[in-house]
ZAGUZA-85924 format. One record per residue: residue number from 1; x, y, z of N, C-alpha, C, O, CB in turn. Coordinates in pm, 1 decimal. Glycine has a CB too. Layout:
# ZAGUZA-85924
+------+----------+----------+----------+----------+----------+----------+----------+----------+----------+----------+----------+----------+----------+----------+----------+
| resi |       nX |       nY |       nZ |      caX |      caY |      caZ |       cX |       cY |       cZ |       oX |       oY |       oZ |      cbX |      cbY |      cbZ |
+------+----------+----------+----------+----------+----------+----------+----------+----------+----------+----------+----------+----------+----------+----------+----------+
|  NUM |        X |        Y |        Z |        X |        Y |        Z |        X |        Y |        Z |        X |        Y |        Z |        X |        Y |        Z |
...
+------+----------+----------+----------+----------+----------+----------+----------+----------+----------+----------+----------+----------+----------+----------+----------+
//
This chain:
# ZAGUZA-85924
+------+----------+----------+----------+----------+----------+----------+----------+----------+----------+----------+----------+----------+----------+----------+----------+
| resi |       nX |       nY |       nZ |      caX |      caY |      caZ |       cX |       cY |       cZ |       oX |       oY |       oZ |      cbX |      cbY |      cbZ |
+------+----------+----------+----------+----------+----------+----------+----------+----------+----------+----------+----------+----------+----------+----------+----------+
|    1 |  -3581.6 |   3011.4 |  -3405.3 |  -3500.1 |   3159.8 |  -3385.2 |  -3356.2 |   3038.9 |  -3440.2 |  -3305.7 |   2928.9 |  -3417.6 |  -3498.1 |   3266.6 |  -3162.1 |
|    2 |  -3345.9 |   3175.1 |  -3534.2 |  -3195.0 |   3107.4 |  -3653.9 |  -3129.5 |   3135.0 |  -3525.0 |  -3148.0 |   3193.8 |  -3418.4 |  -3113.0 |   3213.0 |  -3841.9 |
|    3 |  -3015.5 |   3039.1 |  -3609.2 |  -2868.3 |   3011.4 |  -3608.5 |  -2731.7 |   3055.3 |  -3667.7 |  -2697.5 |   3016.3 |  -3779.3 |  -2867.9 |   2920.7 |  -3635.7 |
|    4 |  -2627.3 |   3164.5 |  -3565.9 |  -2522.4 |   3192.0 |  -3577.7 |  -2518.4 |   3092.5 |  -3696.2 |  -2613.2 |   3027.7 |  -3740.6 |  -2439.2 |   3189.1 |  -3458.8 |
|    5 |  -2312.5 |   3093.9 |  -3764.2 |  -2280.6 |   2943.9 |  -3828.3 |  -2186.8 |   2928.5 |  -3628.6 |  -2176.6 |   3016.1 |  -3542.7 |  -2132.9 |   2939.2 |  -4051.7 |
|    6 |  -2148.5 |   2811.1 |  -3626.8 |  -2054.5 |   2746.4 |  -3553.3 |  -1928.9 |   2855.3 |  -3548.2 |  -1939.6 |   2897.1 |  -3663.5 |  -2020.5 |   2599.8 |  -3621.3 |
|    7 |  -1860.3 |   2900.7 |  -3513.9 |  -1704.1 |   2971.9 |  -3424.8 |  -1605.1 |   2874.1 |  -3381.2 |  -1659.7 |   2785.2 |  -3315.9 |  -1737.7 |   3053.5 |  -3267.7 |
|    8 |  -1529.2 |   2864.5 |  -3388.7 |  -1417.2 |   2725.3 |  -3371.8 |  -1242.8 |   2864.3 |  -3253.4 |  -1178.9 |   2968.5 |  -3268.6 |  -1338.2 |   2631.1 |  -3658.5 |
|    9 |  -1261.8 |   2742.9 |  -3149.5 |  -1183.0 |   2801.8 |  -3085.7 |  -1031.3 |   2711.9 |  -3011.9 |  -1036.8 |   2589.0 |  -3010.5 |  -1279.0 |   2861.2 |  -2996.1 |
|   10 |   -958.2 |   2752.2 |  -2979.2 |   -936.1 |   2713.9 |  -2869.9 |   -837.3 |   2800.1 |  -2767.2 |   -768.0 |   2901.7 |  -2772.9 |   -899.1 |   2595.8 |  -2896.6 |
|   11 |   -878.2 |   2682.7 |  -2655.4 |   -893.3 |   2663.5 |  -2535.5 |   -730.2 |   2727.1 |  -2449.5 |   -740.5 |   2762.1 |  -2331.9 |   -935.9 |   2496.7 |  -2526.6 |
|   12 |   -676.7 |   2730.5 |  -2476.3 |   -530.3 |   2749.4 |  -2366.7 |   -551.4 |   2651.4 |  -2248.3 |   -646.4 |   2688.9 |  -2179.6 |   -511.3 |   2927.6 |  -2287.1 |
|   13 |   -492.3 |   2536.1 |  -2201.9 |   -499.6 |   2511.2 |  -2099.3 |   -327.9 |   2431.2 |  -2104.8 |   -238.6 |   2418.8 |  -2188.5 |   -645.2 |   2437.9 |  -2066.3 |
|   14 |   -353.4 |   2389.1 |  -1954.4 |   -216.4 |   2345.3 |  -1956.0 |   -112.5 |   2222.6 |  -1993.3 |      6.3 |   2191.2 |  -1985.9 |   -203.1 |   2358.0 |  -1865.4 |
|   15 |   -211.3 |   2186.4 |  -2028.1 |   -183.1 |   1979.2 |  -2128.7 |   -177.9 |   2100.1 |  -2340.0 |   -158.6 |   2064.0 |  -2456.1 |   -496.0 |   1764.6 |  -2097.8 |
|   16 |   -208.0 |   2238.6 |  -2272.3 |   -187.4 |   2197.8 |  -2432.0 |   -366.3 |   2295.2 |  -2551.8 |   -474.2 |   2304.4 |  -2493.3 |   -198.0 |   1941.2 |  -2427.0 |
|   17 |   -356.4 |   2335.1 |  -2665.0 |   -493.5 |   2332.0 |  -2696.1 |   -600.3 |   2291.6 |  -2680.7 |   -636.8 |   2180.5 |  -2719.3 |   -506.1 |   2320.5 |  -2752.4 |
|   18 |   -683.2 |   2387.5 |  -2611.5 |   -836.9 |   2215.8 |  -2649.4 |   -977.5 |   2295.0 |  -2731.9 |  -1075.8 |   2365.5 |  -2709.2 |   -948.2 |   2118.2 |  -2414.5 |
|   19 |   -896.2 |   2217.6 |  -2852.8 |  -1004.2 |   2292.6 |  -2943.4 |  -1213.6 |   2261.0 |  -2923.0 |  -1282.5 |   2160.1 |  -2908.4 |   -944.5 |   2228.9 |  -3117.3 |
|   20 |  -1256.7 |   2479.4 |  -2938.2 |  -1364.4 |   2380.1 |  -2829.3 |  -1469.1 |   2469.0 |  -3004.5 |  -1414.8 |   2515.3 |  -3104.8 |  -1414.1 |   2452.2 |  -2556.3 |
|   21 |  -1621.3 |   2460.4 |  -2974.3 |  -1664.2 |   2489.8 |  -3078.6 |  -1797.4 |   2582.8 |  -3018.3 |  -1892.3 |   2544.6 |  -2949.7 |  -1683.5 |   2360.2 |  -3170.1 |
|   22 |  -1777.9 |   2666.7 |  -3051.1 |  -1914.5 |   2758.7 |  -2987.5 |  -2055.6 |   2756.0 |  -3127.7 |  -2072.4 |   2788.6 |  -3245.2 |  -1841.5 |   2976.4 |  -2953.4 |
|   23 |  -2105.6 |   2712.8 |  -3048.4 |  -2284.8 |   2786.5 |  -3127.4 |  -2389.5 |   2840.9 |  -3013.8 |  -2437.1 |   2787.2 |  -2913.7 |  -2403.9 |   2632.1 |  -3221.8 |
|   24 |  -2412.6 |   3036.5 |  -3101.9 |  -2504.5 |   3058.8 |  -3016.5 |  -2600.3 |   3144.4 |  -3198.8 |  -2576.1 |   3148.3 |  -3319.4 |  -2438.5 |   3170.5 |  -2836.2 |
|   25 |  -2713.8 |   3197.3 |  -3097.9 |  -2809.1 |   3234.3 |  -3121.7 |  -2809.1 |   3373.4 |  -3283.0 |  -2739.5 |   3474.9 |  -3287.6 |  -2847.8 |   3269.8 |  -2970.7 |
|   26 |  -2867.1 |   3345.8 |  -3345.3 |  -2825.3 |   3437.7 |  -3412.5 |  -2849.8 |   3655.5 |  -3396.2 |  -2766.7 |   3746.1 |  -3401.8 |  -2882.4 |   3366.5 |  -3525.8 |
|   27 |  -2961.7 |   3655.9 |  -3381.3 |  -2972.6 |   3788.3 |  -3308.4 |  -2876.9 |   3753.6 |  -3171.8 |  -2841.3 |   3655.9 |  -3106.0 |  -3150.6 |   3832.8 |  -3269.1 |
|   28 |  -2851.8 |   3972.9 |  -3176.4 |  -2781.3 |   3961.8 |  -3098.5 |  -2838.3 |   3973.9 |  -2998.8 |  -2959.0 |   3996.2 |  -2990.0 |  -2698.5 |   4015.9 |  -3109.4 |
|   29 |  -2767.6 |   3962.3 |  -2915.1 |  -2810.8 |   3920.2 |  -2667.4 |  -2725.0 |   3839.7 |  -2622.1 |  -2638.4 |   3756.6 |  -2649.2 |  -2986.9 |   3804.5 |  -2592.4 |
|   30 |  -2800.3 |   3914.0 |  -2514.6 |  -2699.9 |   3735.4 |  -2434.1 |  -2836.1 |   3729.5 |  -2376.7 |  -2947.0 |   3781.7 |  -2365.1 |  -2512.2 |   3734.5 |  -2274.2 |
|   31 |  -2708.2 |   3574.3 |  -2331.6 |  -2797.2 |   3443.3 |  -2365.3 |  -2765.0 |   3380.4 |  -2275.8 |  -2644.4 |   3398.0 |  -2258.9 |  -2784.5 |   3362.7 |  -2490.1 |
|   32 |  -2828.7 |   3274.6 |  -2163.5 |  -2745.2 |   3117.6 |  -2089.5 |  -2627.2 |   3041.6 |  -2178.6 |  -2683.4 |   2997.6 |  -2278.9 |  -2875.8 |   2975.2 |  -2070.3 |
|   33 |  -2512.5 |   3015.1 |  -2181.0 |  -2453.6 |   2907.5 |  -2143.5 |  -2444.4 |   2776.3 |  -2104.4 |  -2447.9 |   2740.4 |  -1986.7 |  -2429.3 |   2928.7 |  -2104.0 |
|   34 |  -2428.2 |   2675.2 |  -2235.7 |  -2473.3 |   2581.3 |  -2179.5 |  -2301.1 |   2516.3 |  -2234.8 |  -2228.4 |   2533.9 |  -2332.5 |  -2643.6 |   2521.1 |  -2229.1 |
|   35 |  -2294.6 |   2422.0 |  -2084.9 |  -2107.5 |   2377.6 |  -2140.8 |  -2218.7 |   2198.9 |  -2237.5 |  -2291.0 |   2130.9 |  -2164.6 |  -1908.0 |   2307.3 |  -1896.7 |
|   36 |  -2208.5 |   2173.5 |  -2346.2 |  -2240.0 |   2035.6 |  -2440.6 |  -2153.9 |   1951.9 |  -2408.1 |  -2096.1 |   1924.7 |  -2513.3 |  -2232.1 |   2043.9 |  -2596.3 |
|   37 |  -2101.2 |   1882.9 |  -2310.9 |  -2007.2 |   1709.1 |  -2325.5 |  -2013.2 |   1574.3 |  -2399.9 |  -2080.5 |   1478.6 |  -2361.8 |  -2014.5 |   1642.0 |  -2213.7 |
|   38 |  -1931.4 |   1577.1 |  -2515.9 |  -1956.5 |   1442.0 |  -2652.8 |  -1913.7 |   1316.7 |  -2564.6 |  -1842.1 |   1290.9 |  -2467.8 |  -1824.5 |   1454.2 |  -2830.2 |
|   39 |  -1975.1 |   1271.5 |  -2629.1 |  -1957.5 |   1098.1 |  -2598.4 |  -1764.2 |   1072.6 |  -2644.6 |  -1657.2 |   1123.6 |  -2677.6 |  -2103.2 |    974.1 |  -2748.5 |
|   40 |  -1809.0 |   1002.0 |  -2625.3 |  -1673.0 |    966.2 |  -2717.8 |  -1542.4 |   1004.9 |  -2848.5 |  -1421.6 |   1026.4 |  -2858.4 |  -1714.5 |    891.9 |  -2757.5 |
|   41 |  -1688.4 |    992.8 |  -2945.4 |  -1695.4 |   1010.3 |  -3045.7 |  -1607.9 |   1095.3 |  -3108.6 |  -1542.8 |   1082.3 |  -3212.3 |  -1789.9 |   1028.1 |  -3056.3 |
|   42 |  -1620.3 |   1216.1 |  -3000.2 |  -1597.1 |   1370.2 |  -2944.8 |  -1711.4 |   1411.9 |  -3095.4 |  -1784.6 |   1334.8 |  -3157.4 |  -1373.6 |   1451.8 |  -2940.2 |
|   43 |  -1677.7 |   1625.1 |  -3126.0 |  -1766.7 |   1592.5 |  -3212.8 |  -1812.9 |   1596.2 |  -3271.2 |  -1800.1 |   1693.0 |  -3346.1 |  -1805.2 |   1578.8 |  -3219.9 |
|   44 |  -1904.4 |   1506.8 |  -3296.5 |  -2046.4 |   1434.8 |  -3367.1 |  -2047.2 |   1530.8 |  -3484.6 |  -1974.5 |   1629.0 |  -3499.9 |  -2215.5 |   1439.1 |  -3263.8 |
|   45 |  -2192.2 |   1461.0 |  -3607.1 |  -2264.2 |   1552.6 |  -3619.6 |  -2388.4 |   1583.0 |  -3511.8 |  -2438.5 |   1686.6 |  -3468.1 |  -2297.6 |   1533.9 |  -3738.5 |
|   46 |  -2422.9 |   1380.2 |  -3482.3 |  -2502.1 |   1366.0 |  -3408.5 |  -2495.9 |   1482.5 |  -3272.2 |  -2611.6 |   1493.8 |  -3231.7 |  -2489.1 |   1229.3 |  -3387.1 |
|   47 |  -2373.3 |   1596.9 |  -3165.7 |  -2358.7 |   1563.9 |  -3173.3 |  -2371.0 |   1793.0 |  -3209.4 |  -2385.7 |   1879.0 |  -3122.5 |  -2360.8 |   1417.7 |  -3175.2 |
|   48 |  -2360.8 |   1808.3 |  -3320.3 |  -2320.0 |   1930.4 |  -3402.7 |  -2586.7 |   1943.4 |  -3338.4 |  -2648.0 |   2027.4 |  -3272.5 |  -2204.5 |   1879.9 |  -3677.1 |
|   49 |  -2623.5 |   1843.1 |  -3393.8 |  -2681.4 |   1846.2 |  -3400.4 |  -2807.3 |   1912.9 |  -3306.7 |  -2912.6 |   1970.3 |  -3334.4 |  -2650.6 |   1775.6 |  -3434.7 |
|   50 |  -2734.7 |   1871.6 |  -3173.9 |  -2795.5 |   1882.2 |  -3008.8 |  -2778.7 |   2036.5 |  -2990.1 |  -2866.0 |   2105.0 |  -2936.7 |  -2691.8 |   1782.1 |  -2869.6 |
|   51 |  -2659.7 |   2087.2 |  -3038.0 |  -2571.7 |   2251.6 |  -3056.5 |  -2652.8 |   2312.2 |  -3100.1 |  -2671.8 |   2423.3 |  -3050.7 |  -2442.5 |   2281.1 |  -3152.2 |
|   52 |  -2755.9 |   2257.4 |  -3236.6 |  -2806.8 |   2386.1 |  -3379.8 |  -2931.5 |   2370.7 |  -3228.1 |  -2929.9 |   2461.7 |  -3145.1 |  -2869.2 |   2318.5 |  -3641.4 |
|   53 |  -3031.1 |   2249.1 |  -3209.0 |  -3116.2 |   2196.8 |  -3134.5 |  -3118.1 |   2338.7 |  -3017.3 |  -3193.5 |   2435.7 |  -3025.4 |  -3066.0 |   2033.1 |  -3084.5 |
|   54 |  -3022.5 |   2316.7 |  -2921.7 |  -2969.1 |   2425.2 |  -2775.5 |  -3000.4 |   2538.6 |  -2842.0 |  -3115.4 |   2582.4 |  -2839.3 |  -2783.2 |   2431.4 |  -2711.6 |
|   55 |  -2879.8 |   2612.7 |  -2924.3 |  -2876.4 |   2726.5 |  -2969.3 |  -3052.8 |   2815.8 |  -3006.8 |  -3113.1 |   2914.2 |  -2964.1 |  -2777.8 |   2695.8 |  -3093.3 |
|   56 |  -3078.8 |   2691.1 |  -3124.9 |  -3277.0 |   2761.2 |  -3129.2 |  -3337.8 |   2815.1 |  -3011.8 |  -3418.8 |   2906.2 |  -2994.4 |  -3406.0 |   2634.9 |  -3157.7 |
|   57 |  -3259.6 |   2710.6 |  -2911.5 |  -3366.3 |   2786.1 |  -2792.2 |  -3289.9 |   2904.5 |  -2689.6 |  -3279.5 |   2945.0 |  -2573.9 |  -3431.0 |   2648.1 |  -2672.6 |
|   58 |  -3248.8 |   2922.9 |  -2823.3 |  -3174.6 |   2982.8 |  -2701.3 |  -3112.1 |   2962.6 |  -2628.6 |  -3163.7 |   2946.6 |  -2518.0 |  -3206.0 |   3014.6 |  -2640.7 |
|   59 |  -2992.6 |   2952.4 |  -2637.3 |  -2882.3 |   2881.1 |  -2545.1 |  -2726.3 |   2974.5 |  -2575.2 |  -2741.5 |   3085.5 |  -2524.2 |  -2866.3 |   2687.0 |  -2601.3 |
|   60 |  -2645.3 |   2967.5 |  -2613.1 |  -2433.1 |   2961.7 |  -2614.7 |  -2462.5 |   2864.8 |  -2645.4 |  -2580.2 |   2863.4 |  -2681.6 |  -2296.8 |   2972.5 |  -2478.1 |
|   61 |  -2394.6 |   2735.3 |  -2653.7 |  -2318.6 |   2623.4 |  -2654.8 |  -2237.7 |   2563.9 |  -2658.0 |  -2242.4 |   2458.1 |  -2720.7 |  -2320.8 |   2591.1 |  -2680.1 |
|   62 |  -2129.3 |   2602.8 |  -2594.1 |  -2017.7 |   2494.9 |  -2627.1 |  -1920.8 |   2379.4 |  -2571.8 |  -1888.4 |   2342.4 |  -2459.0 |  -1949.8 |   2550.5 |  -2661.6 |
|   63 |  -1885.3 |   2334.4 |  -2719.1 |  -1916.7 |   2212.5 |  -2782.5 |  -1697.1 |   2185.5 |  -2711.3 |  -1618.8 |   2272.6 |  -2749.3 |  -1992.8 |   2225.9 |  -3018.0 |
|   64 |  -1655.6 |   2100.2 |  -2645.3 |  -1492.3 |   2092.7 |  -2599.2 |  -1456.4 |   1996.3 |  -2672.2 |  -1550.4 |   1923.8 |  -2704.6 |  -1448.1 |   2061.5 |  -2443.3 |
|   65 |  -1317.7 |   1955.1 |  -2726.4 |  -1336.2 |   1853.1 |  -2771.0 |  -1233.5 |   1702.2 |  -2649.4 |  -1114.4 |   1685.5 |  -2675.7 |  -1290.7 |   1890.3 |  -2939.3 |
|   66 |  -1273.0 |   1648.6 |  -2578.2 |  -1233.7 |   1580.8 |  -2454.4 |  -1118.9 |   1526.4 |  -2451.6 |  -1037.9 |   1520.5 |  -2359.1 |  -1311.5 |   1489.4 |  -2418.5 |
|   67 |  -1113.1 |   1480.9 |  -2571.4 |   -974.1 |   1461.4 |  -2552.3 |   -871.9 |   1549.3 |  -2660.6 |   -833.5 |   1525.9 |  -2775.2 |   -952.8 |   1303.6 |  -2565.7 |
|   68 |   -850.2 |   1653.4 |  -2571.7 |   -768.7 |   1704.2 |  -2670.9 |   -607.3 |   1665.6 |  -2644.6 |   -526.9 |   1636.2 |  -2733.0 |   -795.3 |   1859.8 |  -2675.3 |
|   69 |   -574.2 |   1675.0 |  -2467.4 |   -423.7 |   1566.6 |  -2474.1 |   -352.5 |   1471.0 |  -2560.6 |   -236.8 |   1443.7 |  -2592.6 |   -427.5 |   1483.8 |  -2392.4 |
|   70 |   -471.2 |   1432.9 |  -2583.7 |   -528.6 |   1220.7 |  -2679.0 |   -457.2 |   1235.3 |  -2777.0 |   -339.2 |   1214.7 |  -2805.4 |   -729.2 |   1164.7 |  -2763.6 |
|   71 |   -614.9 |   1304.4 |  -2863.4 |   -561.6 |   1280.1 |  -2995.9 |   -534.9 |   1422.8 |  -3060.3 |   -539.3 |   1513.8 |  -2977.5 |   -665.1 |   1189.6 |  -3084.4 |
|   72 |   -505.3 |   1465.4 |  -3205.5 |   -501.7 |   1597.6 |  -3239.8 |   -613.8 |   1654.1 |  -3274.4 |   -717.5 |   1598.7 |  -3310.7 |   -423.7 |   1619.2 |  -3328.1 |
|   73 |   -579.1 |   1827.6 |  -3256.1 |   -683.3 |   1940.0 |  -3274.5 |   -763.4 |   1839.5 |  -3377.5 |   -706.5 |   1758.3 |  -3450.6 |   -620.9 |   2112.2 |  -3342.8 |
|   74 |   -940.6 |   1864.4 |  -3368.3 |  -1016.8 |   1774.7 |  -3504.9 |  -1091.6 |   1716.8 |  -3541.2 |  -1184.7 |   1724.6 |  -3621.4 |   -992.5 |   1711.7 |  -3549.6 |
|   75 |  -1003.0 |   1577.9 |  -3407.0 |  -1083.8 |   1478.5 |  -3411.6 |  -1197.9 |   1423.3 |  -3429.5 |  -1292.2 |   1432.9 |  -3351.0 |  -1076.9 |   1457.3 |  -3364.6 |
|   76 |  -1197.7 |   1372.8 |  -3514.6 |  -1302.6 |   1289.6 |  -3468.4 |  -1295.6 |   1076.3 |  -3491.0 |  -1238.3 |    988.5 |  -3555.5 |  -1434.5 |   1369.6 |  -3563.7 |
|   77 |  -1376.4 |   1092.5 |  -3407.9 |  -1380.1 |    895.7 |  -3442.1 |  -1551.6 |    853.6 |  -3530.1 |  -1655.5 |    919.6 |  -3529.1 |  -1381.9 |    774.4 |  -3218.3 |
|   78 |  -1531.6 |    765.9 |  -3574.7 |  -1636.6 |    660.8 |  -3614.3 |  -1651.0 |    558.3 |  -3517.4 |  -1596.3 |    502.8 |  -3422.1 |  -1605.7 |    594.0 |  -3743.1 |
|   79 |  -1805.6 |    562.3 |  -3627.7 |  -1936.9 |    462.1 |  -3517.6 |  -1853.5 |    351.5 |  -3496.7 |  -1895.7 |    306.7 |  -3390.1 |  -2115.3 |    395.5 |  -3599.7 |
|   80 |  -1749.1 |    270.8 |  -3537.7 |  -1723.5 |    175.7 |  -3605.9 |  -1617.6 |     90.2 |  -3425.6 |  -1583.4 |    151.6 |  -3324.4 |  -1632.3 |    236.8 |  -3788.1 |
|   81 |  -1601.8 |    -34.0 |  -3452.7 |  -1553.5 |   -109.9 |  -3350.0 |  -1406.3 |    -97.8 |  -3329.9 |  -1341.4 |   -157.1 |  -3243.7 |  -1589.6 |   -242.0 |  -3370.9 |
|   82 |  -1361.6 |    -15.9 |  -3417.5 |  -1177.8 |     22.8 |  -3327.0 |  -1229.9 |    171.6 |  -3327.7 |  -1254.0 |    202.7 |  -3211.1 |   -966.5 |     -9.0 |  -3446.4 |
|   83 |  -1250.1 |    249.8 |  -3393.0 |  -1255.2 |    417.8 |  -3242.4 |  -1368.5 |    331.5 |  -3120.2 |  -1322.4 |    324.2 |  -3006.3 |  -1392.1 |    655.7 |  -3336.4 |
|   84 |  -1454.5 |    293.8 |  -3134.3 |  -1495.5 |    213.3 |  -3025.8 |  -1395.6 |    199.5 |  -2927.1 |  -1427.4 |    252.2 |  -2820.5 |  -1535.3 |     88.2 |  -3067.8 |
|   85 |  -1309.6 |    157.5 |  -2928.5 |  -1241.1 |     99.1 |  -2831.4 |  -1108.0 |    226.4 |  -2787.2 |  -1036.8 |    269.2 |  -2696.3 |  -1187.0 |    -60.5 |  -2896.2 |
|   86 |  -1136.8 |    237.2 |  -2899.5 |   -995.6 |    416.4 |  -2941.7 |  -1016.3 |    464.0 |  -2825.6 |   -937.3 |    488.4 |  -2734.5 |  -1037.1 |    582.9 |  -3089.3 |
|   87 |  -1157.2 |    479.5 |  -2835.5 |  -1233.1 |    637.1 |  -2764.0 |  -1255.1 |    463.8 |  -2574.9 |  -1238.5 |    450.0 |  -2453.7 |  -1510.3 |    745.9 |  -2922.5 |
|   88 |  -1279.4 |    423.9 |  -2643.4 |  -1309.3 |    382.2 |  -2499.0 |  -1178.6 |    283.1 |  -2423.6 |  -1189.6 |    182.7 |  -2353.2 |  -1461.9 |    289.0 |  -2506.8 |
|   89 |  -1076.6 |    343.9 |  -2462.1 |   -901.9 |    312.5 |  -2398.4 |   -858.3 |    451.1 |  -2297.4 |   -791.9 |    463.0 |  -2194.4 |   -756.4 |    306.5 |  -2565.9 |
|   90 |   -926.8 |    537.3 |  -2378.7 |   -921.4 |    762.1 |  -2338.0 |   -950.5 |    740.8 |  -2244.9 |   -967.5 |    831.4 |  -2163.3 |  -1029.6 |    911.2 |  -2402.7 |
+------+----------+----------+----------+----------+----------+----------+----------+----------+----------+----------+----------+----------+----------+----------+----------+
//
């Protein structure tokens, strides 16, 4: 199944907007949904690949930025020691 492009949405929360990404199958229709909770590095390329894989198997995938209260919207931490420490502090 083909995958539609990822849609970016900012969800309203009591503590401010939470950036989230929606990945869905390209074919029109109703599909079950999955919330893909990320690792401490936020929405990295491996997380995006997992979402694409799930969308390719007919799931709509929502990926929220889990540190929306602590980091600027769109922040992706690097796989290095400083950002690992930073993510673990949250």
